C-alpha distance (Angstrom), angle and dihedral (degrees) to the residues before:
residue distance angle dihedral
M1 . . .
T2 3.81 . .
T3 3.77 117.6 .
I4 3.78 129.2 -170.2
T5 3.79 120.1 -159.5
T6 3.78 135.2 172.4
H7 3.78 139.0 -163.4
V8 3.82 125.4 -167.6
L9 3.80 121.5 -155.0
D10 3.80 122.8 -172.6
T11 3.79 101.0 -141.5
S12 3.81 92.3 -173.2
R13 3.81 90.2 61.9
G14 3.79 97.4 31.9
R15 3.80 95.3 -125.8
P16 3.80 144.7 82.2
A17 3.79 116.2 -64.8
E18 3.79 106.0 -120.6
G19 3.79 119.2 -164.2
V20 3.82 101.8 27.6
P21 3.83 109.5 146.7
A22 3.81 114.4 -144.0
T23 3.78 137.7 179.2
L24 3.80 129.3 -158.2
E25 3.80 120.4 -148.6
I26 3.80 136.7 176.3
E27 3.79 124.5 -144.5
A28 3.78 108.3 -110.8
A29 3.77 137.6 168.3
G30 3.77 106.1 -67.1
G31 3.81 96.9 17.2
W32 3.78 140.7 -52.5
K33 3.81 125.5 -21.5
L34 3.81 122.3 -151.5
I35 3.80 111.7 -126.0
G36 3.79 103.4 161.8
K37 3.77 146.7 4.2
G38 3.76 141.2 177.1
T39 3.79 147.0 140.5
T40 3.78 126.3 -104.1
N41 3.79 116.5 -103.2
A42 3.83 129.1 -140.1
D43 3.81 88.7 -73.3
G44 3.82 91.6 52.4
R45 3.81 92.5 -110.1
I46 3.78 134.5 121.2
T47 3.78 104.6 -144.1
D48 3.81 97.3 -175.0
L49 3.81 104.0 37.8
V50 3.81 91.9 135.2
S51 3.80 122.9 27.7
N52 3.80 119.0 -123.0
E53 3.82 89.0 -116.4
T54 3.82 92.8 60.5
N55 3.81 113.5 97.6
L56 3.78 109.6 -153.0
S57 3.77 120.6 -155.5
A58 3.78 139.7 -172.6
G59 3.77 111.2 -66.1
V60 3.79 146.8 90.8
Y61 3.79 118.1 -54.5
R62 3.77 135.6 -178.6
L63 3.77 133.1 -155.9
I64 3.80 114.6 -156.1
F65 3.81 116.5 -161.6
D66 3.83 119.2 -162.1
T67 3.79 96.4 -140.5
A68 3.83 93.2 163.1
R69 3.80 90.8 66.2
Y70 3.80 92.3 46.2
F71 3.81 94.9 50.8
A72 3.83 92.2 42.3
N73 3.81 87.9 56.5
Q74 3.82 88.2 50.2
Q75 3.82 89.7 49.1
T76 3.79 87.5 -125.3
E77 3.79 127.4 139.0
S78 3.80 112.5 -125.3
F79 3.78 139.6 180.0
Y80 3.82 104.3 -144.4
P81 3.83 114.4 59.5
Q82 3.79 90.2 -171.0
V83 3.77 139.1 11.8
T84 3.79 118.4 -147.5
V85 3.80 118.9 -166.8
V86 3.81 115.7 -168.9
F87 3.80 117.3 -166.3
R88 3.79 140.8 163.9
I89 3.79 128.5 -122.9
E90 3.78 111.7 -156.3
D91 3.79 101.3 161.7
P92 3.82 111.0 48.0
V93 3.83 91.4 -165.4
Q94 3.80 94.3 66.0
H95 3.80 129.9 86.2
Y96 3.82 115.8 -117.3
H97 3.81 118.9 -155.3
V98 3.82 115.6 -175.0
P99 3.82 111.0 -172.2
L100 3.80 122.9 -170.7
L101 3.80 122.1 -150.6
L102 3.78 105.6 -159.7
S103 3.79 139.3 -170.4
P104 3.82 130.9 160.7
F105 3.81 93.3 -96.3
G106 3.78 104.8 27.2
Y107 3.79 147.3 18.7
S108 3.78 142.1 -170.1
T109 3.77 136.1 -166.4
Y110 3.78 139.2 -172.1
R111 3.78 140.9 173.8
G112 3.78 105.3 -84.9
S113 3.75 132.0 -171.1
């Protein structure tokens, strides 16, 4: 069974980014379809992004992080109100971890383990 997980780290503060809302969507005929959502916990992780009943398949997915809300809660000015990470799943048996390294004026991501 395919799983998708994420982890958000606030590199400007040197710690996990708690309270970042995120949604997970899959590209479908006619647009994008919501398949999961959550908010990062104290460790910067969303432990229930996709329910156990959801069967993920090969395709194009996107994770949308509401960074505006996170930085507003931190009372920090930021440049990017949202970060969207689009990625492809080719092998539905594998685990896909999509971390986000975040700061008020930049971000990076990679395929984690």
